[in-house]
C-alpha positions in Angstrom: -173.8 31.5 -41.2 -171.4 28.9 -39.8 -172.8 28.1 -36.6 -176.0 27.6 -38.7 -174.3 25.4 -41.0 -172.6 23.4 -38.1 -176.0 22.8 -36.5 -177.8 21.3 -39.6 -174.7 18.9 -40.1 -174.8 17.6 -36.6 -178.3 17.3 -36.5 -178.4 15.0 -40.0 -175.1 13.1 -38.3 -177.3 12.6 -35.0 -177.9 8.9 -34.3 -181.6 8.9 -33.8 -182.3 4.8 -33.5 -180.4 1.5 -32.8 -181.3 -1.9 -34.3 -179.7 -5.4 -34.8 -178.1 -6.5 -37.6 -177.9 -9.4 -39.3 -174.0 -9.4 -40.3 -171.5 -11.2 -39.1 -169.2 -8.6 -37.4 -166.3 -9.0 -35.3 -164.3 -6.6 -33.1 -161.4 -9.0 -32.9 -160.8 -9.3 -36.8 -156.9 -9.1 -36.2 -157.2 -12.5 -34.2 -157.7 -14.3 -37.4 -154.0 -13.8 -38.6 -153.1 -15.4 -35.8 -155.2 -18.2 -35.8 -154.4 -18.6 -39.7 -150.6 -18.8 -38.3 -151.3 -21.5 -36.1 -153.3 -23.5 -38.7 -150.3 -22.8 -41.1 -147.4 -24.1 -38.9 -149.5 -27.3 -38.5 -149.4 -27.5 -34.4 -152.9 -28.4 -33.7 -152.1 -32.4 -35.2 -149.3 -32.3 -32.3 -152.3 -31.1 -29.8 -154.3 -34.0 -30.5 -151.2 -36.5 -30.6 -150.1 -35.9 -27.4 -153.0 -35.3 -25.2 -155.5 -37.6 -27.2 -156.0 -39.7 -24.1 -158.0 -36.9 -22.5 -161.4 -37.2 -24.9 -162.8 -40.3 -23.6 -165.9 -40.0 -26.0 -165.7 -39.7 -29.9 -168.8 -37.5 -29.6 -167.0 -34.8 -27.6 -165.6 -31.6 -29.4 -162.4 -32.2 -31.3 -159.2 -31.4 -29.2 -157.7 -29.1 -32.1 -161.4 -26.8 -32.0 -160.6 -26.7 -27.9 -157.1 -25.8 -27.7 -157.6 -23.5 -30.5 -160.1 -21.8 -28.5 -158.5 -21.7 -25.3 -155.1 -20.2 -27.1 -157.0 -17.6 -28.6 -158.8 -16.6 -25.4 -155.3 -16.4 -24.3 -154.1 -14.5 -26.8 -156.8 -12.2 -27.1 -156.9 -11.1 -23.5 -159.5 -9.3 -23.1 -160.8 -11.3 -19.6 -158.7 -13.6 -17.3 -162.2 -15.4 -16.2 -162.9 -18.8 -17.7 -166.6 -17.3 -17.2 -165.7 -14.8 -20.4 -166.5 -18.2 -22.6 -169.8 -18.0 -22.3 -169.7 -14.5 -23.3 -167.6 -15.6 -26.4 -170.4 -18.8 -27.1 -173.0 -16.1 -27.9 -170.7 -14.1 -30.5 -171.1 -15.7 -34.1 -169.0 -13.3 -35.4 -166.0 -14.3 -33.3 -166.5 -17.8 -33.9 -166.0 -17.0 -37.3 -162.9 -15.0 -36.9 -161.1 -17.7 -35.5 -163.0 -20.2 -37.5 -165.1 -22.5 -35.4 -168.2 -23.1 -35.9 -171.1 -22.0 -33.7 -171.7 -25.2 -32.4 -168.2 -26.0 -31.5 -167.7 -22.7 -29.1 -167.1 -23.9 -25.5 -168.9 -22.4 -22.5 -167.3 -21.9 -19.3 -168.3 -25.1 -17.8 -166.9 -27.0 -20.5 -163.5 -25.4 -20.3 -163.5 -26.4 -16.2 -164.1 -30.2 -17.1 -161.4 -30.1 -19.8 -159.0 -28.7 -17.1 -160.1 -31.2 -14.4 -159.1 -34.1 -16.9 -155.1 -33.1 -16.8 -153.1 -35.6 -14.5 -149.2 -34.6 -13.7 -148.4 -37.0 -16.5 -150.6 -35.4 -18.9 -149.6 -31.7 -18.2 -146.2 -33.0 -18.0 -146.7 -33.4 -22.0 -147.1 -29.4 -21.7 -143.0 -29.4 -21.1 -142.0 -31.7 -24.2 -144.2 -30.0 -26.2 -142.3 -26.5 -25.2 -139.1 -28.2 -26.1 -139.9 -29.6 -29.2 -141.1 -25.8 -30.3 -137.8 -24.6 -28.8 -136.3 -27.0 -31.1 -138.4 -25.5 -34.2 -137.3 -21.9 -33.4 -133.9 -23.0 -33.1 -133.8 -24.5 -36.8 -135.5 -21.4 -38.2 -133.3 -19.1 -36.4 -129.9 -20.9 -36.2 -128.2 -19.3 -34.0 -124.3 -19.6 -33.5 -124.6 -19.5 -29.9 -127.3 -20.1 -27.3 -127.7 -18.5 -24.1 -130.0 -19.8 -21.9 -131.3 -18.3 -19.0 -132.5 -20.0 -15.8 -134.8 -18.1 -12.8 -138.0 -18.5 -11.0 -141.0 -16.7 -11.4 -143.1 -15.3 -8.4 -146.8 -15.8 -9.3 -149.0 -13.7 -6.7 -152.2 -15.5 -5.8 -152.1 -13.3 -2.5 -155.7 -12.0 -2.8 -157.1 -15.1 -4.5 -159.5 -17.6 -3.4 -157.9 -20.5 -1.7 -155.8 -22.4 -4.1 -154.0 -25.7 -3.4 -150.2 -25.4 -3.6 -150.1 -21.6 -2.9 -147.9 -21.2 -0.2 -145.5 -18.3 1.3 -142.7 -16.9 -1.5 -139.7 -14.9 -1.0 -141.8 -11.6 -2.0 -143.8 -12.2 1.0 -147.0 -13.0 -0.7 -148.8 -16.2 -1.2 -148.7 -18.2 -4.6 -146.5 -20.1 -6.8 -143.3 -20.1 -7.6 -142.2 -21.7 -11.3 -138.8 -22.9 -12.8 -138.3 -21.4 -16.2 -135.6 -21.9 -18.5 -135.6 -19.0 -21.5 -134.0 -18.5 -24.7 -134.5 -14.8 -26.5 -138.0 -14.0 -25.3 -139.2 -17.9 -25.5 -139.7 -20.2 -22.7 -137.8 -23.7 -23.4 -139.1 -25.8 -20.1 -140.7 -24.8 -16.5 -141.6 -26.6 -13.8 -144.7 -25.5 -12.0 -144.1 -25.5 -8.4 -145.2 -24.1 -4.9 -144.2 -20.6 -3.7 -142.0 -21.9 -1.3 -140.0 -23.9 -3.5 -136.6 -21.8 -3.7 -134.4 -21.6 -7.2 -132.0 -25.2 -6.6 -134.6 -27.0 -5.1 -134.0 -30.6 -5.4 -132.7 -31.9 -8.5 -134.8 -30.0 -10.8 -132.2 -27.8 -12.4 -130.0 -30.6 -13.2 -132.7 -32.8 -14.9 -134.0 -29.3 -16.5 -130.6 -28.3 -18.4 -129.6 -32.0 -19.0 -132.5 -32.6 -21.0 -132.6 -29.5 -22.9 -128.9 -29.8 -23.4 -129.9 -33.3 -24.9 -132.3 -31.6 -27.0 -129.8 -29.2 -28.8 -127.5 -31.6 -29.3 -129.6 -34.5 -31.0 -131.9 -31.9 -33.1 -130.1 -28.8 -33.8 -126.0 -29.4 -33.4 -123.4 -31.4 -31.8 -121.2 -28.2 -31.6 -122.8 -25.0 -30.8 -121.8 -23.3 -28.1 -124.4 -23.4 -25.3 -123.7 -21.0 -22.0 -126.2 -21.0 -18.9 -126.3 -17.6 -17.2 -127.9 -17.5 -13.6 -128.1 -15.9 -10.4 -126.5 -16.8 -6.7 -129.5 -18.8 -5.9 -128.0 -21.6 -8.3 -124.7 -21.1 -7.0 -124.2 -24.9 -6.2 -121.2 -27.5 -6.8 -123.6 -30.0 -7.5 -124.7 -28.0 -10.5 -121.5 -26.9 -11.7 -120.3 -30.5 -12.0 -123.5 -31.3 -14.0 -122.9 -28.2 -16.5 -119.1 -29.1 -16.8 -119.9 -32.8 -17.4 -122.2 -31.6 -20.0 -119.6 -29.3 -21.6 -121.6 -26.0 -21.2 -120.2 -22.5 -20.5 -121.4 -21.2 -17.0 -122.1 -17.5 -16.2 -123.2 -17.7 -12.6 -123.6 -15.1 -9.8 -121.9 -15.7 -6.5 -122.3 -15.0 -3.0 -120.8 -12.5 -1.1 -118.8 -14.4 1.5 -116.6 -12.8 4.2 -113.4 -14.0 2.7 -114.1 -12.9 -0.4 -114.7 -9.5 0.6 -111.7 -9.6 2.5 -109.6 -10.5 -0.1 -110.9 -7.9 -2.6 -111.0 -5.5 -0.2 -107.1 -5.7 0.3 -106.5 -5.3 -3.4 -104.6 -2.4 -4.1 -106.7 0.1 -6.8 -104.0 -0.1 -9.9 -104.8 -3.8 -10.1 -108.4 -2.9 -10.7 -109.6 -2.7 -14.8 -112.9 -1.4 -16.0 -115.1 -1.8 -18.6 -117.1 0.5 -20.9 -120.0 -0.7 -22.5 -121.5 1.9 -25.1 -121.1 5.6 -26.0 -122.1 8.9 -25.0 -125.2 9.0 -22.8 -125.7 5.3 -23.3 -122.5 4.1 -21.7 -122.3 2.1 -18.8 -118.9 1.4 -16.8 -118.0 -1.3 -14.3 -115.0 -1.7 -12.6 -113.6 -5.5 -12.1 -110.7 -7.0 -10.5 -110.4 -11.0 -11.9 -109.0 -13.8 -9.5 -109.5 -17.6 -9.2 -111.6 -19.2 -6.9 -112.6 -22.7 -5.3 -114.9 -23.3 -2.6 -113.7 -25.0 0.6 -116.0 -28.0 -0.5 -114.9 -28.1 -4.0 -112.6 -30.8 -5.3 -108.8 -29.6 -6.5 -109.9 -29.3 -9.9 -113.2 -27.5 -9.6 -111.5 -24.0 -9.8 -113.4 -21.4 -11.7 -112.7 -17.8 -13.0 -114.3 -15.3 -10.8 -115.1 -11.4 -11.5 -115.7 -9.0 -8.6 -117.7 -6.1 -10.0 -118.8 -2.8 -8.7 -121.1 -0.5 -11.4 -119.5 2.9 -11.7 -122.6 4.4 -13.8 -126.0 3.6 -15.3 -127.3 3.3 -18.3 -127.5 7.3 -18.7 -123.7 8.0 -17.9 -124.5 9.2 -14.7 -121.7 8.3 -12.0 -123.1 6.4 -8.8 -122.3 7.2 -5.5 -120.4 4.9 -3.2 -123.4 4.4 -1.0 -125.3 3.0 -4.0 -122.9 1.3 -6.1 -123.9 -2.3 -6.4 -121.3 -5.3 -6.7 -121.4 -8.2 -8.0 -119.4 -11.5 -8.0 -119.2 -13.7 -11.8 -118.2 -16.9 -11.7 -117.2 -18.7 -14.9 -116.3 -21.7 -16.4 -115.1 -19.9 -20.1 -111.2 -19.2 -20.9 -109.9 -22.1 -18.8 -109.3 -24.7 -21.6 -112.7 -26.6 -21.5 -114.7 -28.0 -24.3 -116.8 -24.7 -24.1 -113.7 -22.8 -25.3 -113.1 -24.8 -28.1 -116.3 -24.7 -29.5 -116.7 -20.7 -28.6 -113.7 -20.4 -31.1 -114.8 -22.8 -33.8 -118.1 -20.7 -33.8 -116.2 -17.4 -34.3 -117.2 -16.3 -30.5 -113.6 -16.6 -28.8 -114.2 -12.7 -27.8 -116.8 -14.1 -25.6 -114.2 -15.3 -23.2 -112.6 -12.1 -22.4 -113.5 -10.3 -19.2 -115.6 -7.4 -20.6 -117.6 -9.8 -22.6 -117.9 -12.1 -19.6 -119.3 -9.2 -17.6 -121.7 -7.8 -20.3 -122.9 -11.3 -21.2 -124.1 -11.8 -17.8 -125.6 -8.5 -17.2 -127.2 -9.3 -20.0 -129.6 -11.4 -17.5 -131.9 -8.3 -17.8 -133.4 -9.7 -20.8 -134.1 -13.0 -18.8 -136.2 -10.8 -16.2 -138.1 -9.0 -19.5 -139.6 -12.5 -20.4 -140.9 -12.7 -17.1 -142.7 -9.3 -17.5 -143.5 -10.3 -21.0 -145.2 -13.2 -19.7 -147.0 -11.7 -16.8 -148.2 -8.9 -19.4 -149.4 -11.6 -21.5 -151.6 -13.7 -18.5 -152.9 -13.0 -15.1 -150.6 -14.1 -12.1 -153.8 -15.2 -10.7 -154.8 -18.4 -11.9 -158.7 -19.2 -12.1 -158.5 -22.5 -10.7 -158.6 -23.9 -6.9 -157.1 -27.5 -7.8 -153.3 -27.9 -8.1 -153.3 -30.3 -11.2 -155.9 -27.8 -13.1 -153.8 -24.4 -12.5 -150.7 -26.5 -13.4 -152.2 -27.4 -16.9 -153.7 -24.0 -17.2 -150.1 -22.4 -16.5 -148.6 -24.8 -19.1 -151.0 -24.0 -21.6 -150.5 -20.2 -21.2 -146.7 -20.5 -21.9 -147.0 -22.5 -24.9 -149.5 -19.7 -26.3 -146.7 -17.3 -25.3 -144.4 -18.9 -27.4 -146.6 -19.1 -29.9 -147.6 -15.4 -30.2 -143.9 -14.6 -30.0 -143.0 -17.0 -32.9 -145.9 -15.2 -34.5 -144.3 -11.6 -33.7 -141.3 -12.8 -35.8 -142.7 -14.5 -38.7 -145.2 -12.3 -39.2 -145.0 -9.0 -37.6 -141.6 -8.4 -38.2 -141.1 -4.7 -39.5 -145.1 -3.7 -39.2 -145.2 -3.8 -35.8 -141.7 -3.9 -33.3 -140.8 -7.4 -32.2 -140.3 -6.0 -28.7 -143.8 -5.0 -28.4 -145.5 -6.5 -25.4 -148.7 -8.8 -25.8 -150.8 -5.4 -24.9 -149.6 -3.9 -28.0 -150.1 -6.3 -30.1 -153.6 -7.0 -28.6 -154.3 -3.2 -29.2 -152.7 -2.4 -32.8 -153.4 -5.6 -34.5 -156.1 -8.2 -33.1 -158.6 -5.3 -31.6 -159.5 -4.5 -35.3 -163.1 -4.3 -36.8 -163.9 -6.4 -39.4 -167.1 -7.8 -41.3 -167.0 -11.5 -42.6 -169.2 -12.1 -45.6 -169.4 -15.5 -47.6 -169.7 -15.1 -51.4 -169.0 -17.7 -53.9 -167.9 -20.4 -51.9 -165.5 -18.1 -50.2 -165.5 -16.6 -46.8 -164.2 -13.1 -46.9 -162.8 -11.0 -44.1 -163.2 -7.2 -44.3 -161.6 -4.5 -43.4 -161.3 -0.5 -43.7 -159.1 1.2 -46.0 -157.5 2.9 -43.2 -156.5 -0.5 -41.4 -155.7 -2.3 -44.4 -152.9 0.7 -45.0 -151.9 1.4 -41.6 -151.4 -2.4 -40.3 -150.1 -3.5 -44.4 -152.9 -6.2 -43.6 -152.2 -7.6 -46.7 -148.9 -8.3 -46.2 -149.7 -9.8 -42.4 -152.3 -12.0 -44.3 -149.7 -13.0 -47.1 -147.3 -14.1 -44.1 -149.5 -15.9 -42.2 -150.6 -18.3 -44.8 -146.9 -18.9 -45.7 -144.8 -19.3 -42.7 -141.1 -19.5 -43.0 -140.6 -22.9 -41.2 -143.4 -25.2 -40.0 -143.7 -27.2 -37.0 -142.7 -30.5 -37.0 -142.3 -33.4 -34.1 -138.9 -34.3 -34.1 
C-alpha cells in the first residue's frame, strides 16, 4: 500500500508543462538590501559630483544610475564578462530589485562607451573617493590606533587577450601590479600600474603615505598613533626619512645582508629571548634577538631598532625542524623616544613598543594579504578591456565597490553573516535568494519566503540598510 501511495503522490506533484508568468520575479532579491544601503548612506550624489565631466549630453542616462548598475554587477559577481549586461537588460525583475527602470538598464556597448570616456585625471578621482570613504569608516569605527598596510598585488592576465600595460611580474606571469594601501579590510588608496613596477617604484609610496596621513590628521585626529607595516620590498632610507618626518611608526621587514647574518650568528643562545602568542594548540613561539642597526649609507641619527626573529612553532603548536624555520628581520622606530611613542602612550597603547607586541603586530601583516585575497574573490583578476585607461577605471571602480560591500557587511550584516565572510559567501547566502516584486496601493513590495525571512532575519537586514549608523559625507 505504501508503494501505491508513494506512486500516486509522485504523480500528483509531477510538473507536466511550463508557461511564462507576467509576475516580476528576481533571483537576486537580497541584492536589494545592498542597493538600499547605498542609497541610504547617500553615496551616489558624490559619484555624480566627481565624474560630472563624463556626461556630455543631458539626454544620456544619469551617472547615479550607471554607477549603481555597475556596482551591482560587481557585487553580484555572477559573471565577469561585460556582455552579461545584455542579459540583465532583459530581466525586468532584476531591474526592479536594484531600483532601476527598465529603460535605464545598460547594455554591454553602453558600458564599454562609458569606460572609454575615462582619462587618467578622471580615474584619479577614484583615489580621492577611496580616501574619503576611508575617512568615513574611521569616523564611524573611531580606532584609537591606526595600523596601515602597504603592498603590491599581482593581477594575473597571462592568458587573457592582449592587454595594454600587461607586463611580466615577479610571479612569472604577465599582468598588472597595483600598489595598494589598506586598513582593516578596507582599501585606503591604490595606484594601478604595469606588472614590471616593483614595490618601491619611483616616489609613489612616499606620496601615497604622505597624502593618507594628512587626510587622517585633518579629518579624523591630529594625535592618533599611525603605524605603517610593510615587507622588505619597502626597505629604503628615503622612505624611512619620509615616515619619520610624518611622525608615524614604522614596522618594516629587513633584508638578510651578510654582515647582519654574521653578527647574529655570533650571538650566544643565552642572549636570545622568546615570545609566545596564544595558548594550547593555537600557540605560536618566536625566538628573537634585539639590536640597533644603521646601514652604511644612513645618517648617524638614523639608527632603528631591529629584531632578528626565528619562528619556532606553527599555529597548531608543532615545532619546526631547523631546515624549515623561517627567519625574519624587523625594523622599527617605536620605543626610541620619538613622537610616535608619545602618541602611543597617550592613547593607552604603550605596550605596543614592547618587543613581543612589535613582533606580533608585524606578523599581523597576514591580515593585509587576506585583503588582497578577498578582493580577488570579489572580482576577476582578468580585466575586461584592451586599453589601459579603461582597465584602470574598471579596477578603481572595483576597489570602490569592494569597500562599499565591506562597509555593508559591518553596518548591515553584523551578527547575521560573519563580517569575515568573503564576497562569495555574501552572494550565495544573501544576494542569491528568490523574491517577488509587486505594486500595491502606491507601494512597491518585495516578497520573500517565510524560511528566508526567518533564516536571514530579513526584516532586521531591511531595517538596518534603511537606517545606516553613519551617512557618507564629502569632507
